[in-house]
N, C-alpha and C positions, 0 to 999 in steps of 0.2 A: 671192334670191329666188324662191320658189315664187308664180308668179303665176296663182294657182289659181283665180281671180275670173275669167280670162278665157277664160269658157265658153261654147258655144254658145247656149244659154238666156239667160245676161246679157247679149251681145250682141243678142239679138232683143229682149231687153228696153228697153234702150237706145236701139236703134235706133226703137223704136214710141215710145219718150216723147220725144224730140227731132223725131218725123217725117222724119227722116232716110233716105235706103236705106242699106243696109251696103254697098253698092259702089258708091255716091259717093264719088271721091277728091279730089275738089278741094277738102279744107279748106284750104288756105294756096295762092298766087301768090307767084313771085319774078320781080320786074321789074328786068331788069339791062341795059337796051338802049343807057340815056343815062349820060355821067358816070360819074365813077369810083363813086360810091356804088351801092348795091347796096338797093333797098326789099324787103321780104317782109310780105306781107299776110297775116293770120291774122285770118280774116271767119267763122270756122262752131266747130264741136266739134273739139276737138284729140283728135288722134292715137285710139286703141285706141275702139271696134271699129271704125271707118271705115278707116283705113288706117295702118299704125305710121310712128311719128317716124322712124323711120332714112330713111325715104324723104326727109324735110327737112331730115335734119342730114347726109346725104351730099350733095345740093344745094346746102347751106350751106359743104360742104367746096369747090367746086369756086369759090368766089368769096377764096381766101385773099388778104391784102392789102390787100381793098377793105373802105370801111367796111359794115358793114350796118344799114339802118334799118327797123325792126321796126313794124308797124302793127297797132293788134288790136283788135277789134271778137270779142269772144267771150266765151260761157257759159262756157267751160272745155270738160272730159273727162278722159283719161285722166291717173293721177295720176302713172306713172311716165313714161310719153312724155312730159307736161311738162316732170317733172326730166334727161331726158336734155335735152332742149330746151335746157332753162336751161345747163347743165353745158359744152354743146356752143357755147351763147354767149360763155359765159367765157374758153374754150380760143381764140375767133377771135383772129388776129393781128391783125387792126386794131379800129376804134372800131366798139361799137354803141351804137347808142341807140334809144329804145323809144317810140313816139308812143301813147296812148289815144286812139283816135278816137270810139269810144263807149261801150263795155262791155268791162272787164277782170273776169270774175268766177272763182271756184274758181281752178283749177290755171294758167289766162290770168295771174294774178295773180302767179304765183310764176315765172310765165316773164317777164314785164313786170320782176322782179326782176334779171335778165341785161344791163342797159342801162346802159351806164357812166354814160348822161342818161334821165332817165322823165321825158316830160310828159306832160298828158293835158289835152283841151280840158274848159270848163269845168264843160259839161254833160255831163261823161262819168258814168259811175258806177264805183264798184271795190266788191267784195265778195270779201269774205275769209269760209273758215268750216273746221271741219272733215272732212277727204275721207269719202266714204260711198261704198258700191253696194248693191246688191244679189244675194242668194248663196241658192240654194238646194242644200239637201243634210242630213243629219244635222246632230248638235250637233258632233260631230268637226270635222268642216268648218266648219260659223261660229264654233270657236275660231281656226281656223286665219285665217278671213277676219279676225276683230277682231284678231288679233294683226300683221294685215298693215294694217290701219287706223289700229291704235295707232302701228306704225313710224312710217305714213307722213306722220300728225299732226305727230309729233317730226320728223322732217325738217323740214317745211314751217313749223314753227313758227321751229326753225333758221334757216331762209332768211330769213325774214321779219326774224326780231334782228337780225341780219348788216346789213341796209339800212337799217330802220326808227329812228325818232330816238327811240320809246319802249322802255320795257323788256320783256323776257319774259313778264312776269305778266300786264302789259296787251294784250298782244296775244293769248295766249292767252285770254284773257277775252271779246276781239272773236271769237276764230276760236268761242268758245262762243258767244254769240251769247246771247239773252234766256231761253233755256233749256236750253241746252247742246245746240241742234238747230239754229236759227237760221242764226248766221252772223251777219255783220254788213254792212252796206250803207253807203258812203261815196262822199260828193261827191268832184269833183277837189278842191275847196278842203281839204275834210276829212281827204285823204288825204294832201296836202301839208304838212299841219300836224303831223301823225303821221310824216312823213317817208319815207311809202313811194312818194311820189313828189318830183320837184325841184320839177317846173314845172307853173304852171297857163295854160294857151294862150288867153287870151281872144279868143272869136269871139260873132258874133251867129248861129250856126248854128243850129239847131231838129230838126238830125239827133241819131234816139233808136237805139239797139240795134234792127236787125232783124231778129229770133231770137226764139223760145219760151223763156221761163225759168220756167215754172211747178213744173220740178225745184225751183226754192228755196223756202224756208218763210222768212215775215218778209219777203217783198220789200214796201220801201215802195211807197207807192201811183202815185209820179211815176214808177217803173221799171215798172211793170205794162204789160203790153199786152193788147188787145182780144180776142187768138185763142186766149187759153190754152187747154191741152184742159179737156177733163169730166171729171167723176167715170166718165161712160162710156167716154171714151177709155181712163182707166187700167184700165176692165176689158177693154176689148180691148186692151191692151198685156200684159196679165197672160196672157192667153189665147194671146197669140202666140206669148208665152214658156213655154209649154205648161201651165199650170193649165186644167183643166175650169173649164166654170162656174160649178158649188157652190163648185170652191174660192176663184175669181176674185171672184164676189160676197162669200166669206165673209171675204176680205182687208180688204175698204171697209167693210164690215160690222163688224170685229173681232168676228165672231160666236165664235173660239175663247176669248175672253177671260170671257164672260159665258154666263149660261142665259138670254139673251134670244132672244127669237123668231127671232134674227138666225140662231141657231147647229142651228136645224131640218135645215138643210140639208145639212150637213157631218161627220161622226162620228171624232171624234178620239179616242175611248177604247180602241181596241185597239192592234195594233203598230204603225200608220202614224203614231200622234199626236204622237211624239217629232218626227219628220222633217216632219209636216204644219206644229205649231205652230211650229216652227225657222222653215221658210221662209215661211208668213203675218207671222210678226213682222218679217224681214228685208223683205218688201214691202211690209207696211203702214207700217213707217218711213221709206220710201221715198213711197208711197200720200198720207201725210201732208201731203206737204209741197205738195199743189196744192191744198188744202179751202179 
């Protein structure tokens, strides 16, 4: 597969939205000092563009024959890295368990499917959706990105279907969400009823996911946090990704879609039109999620 979405400009945009520096490598931690079992904490954004999953898989392979306990509190991350981790979990020669400590969203739920036993605290959240990205380029490049996303969606659907107690059509509907964009948020109880997890852990803990999740739309109120980025943050992210101030504002305003006053700052009528429109459309689909 040609991972053409792994560009510098995409990395900068994702880093800015997550408010996480690209040079921060600590998205997982392995504790193997006591006993026979090894605990692997995934408490952050998964994989690219922050660090390749190869590092985690390589370290996992050092504990052959020892049970692995994954603890997850993550908003997701890179799809291909998540699938690589899942397959490494399935290859492991001892028992692999998963515990959702607070939130498993997006590709983090796919990693969770690698557990022989999957548990979640009763106040945890579980969110599935179709994968998305942001791409900049001409319409040939957008077609390539679309094909990658479509392929990833099919792979993820198959992974869920293998584990869940509901059928592929219902799972696909959950990934669609209300308008084929939102995805679906579930409580631990709901995830268990659908067969995504095996056990709900009773706990009086009031812990909630300690991370920003504004990149998702359709977030229920109980999963929202107070310091979610604003539209100004989104404009900053677009500018840091390489768009000019006028283009960034046009993306946020939807100015390429109408003849409204918002369009006056950007001319998309000449040779740059196709590339600009595709760029803005891809960015806008992501930006819409924080409104």
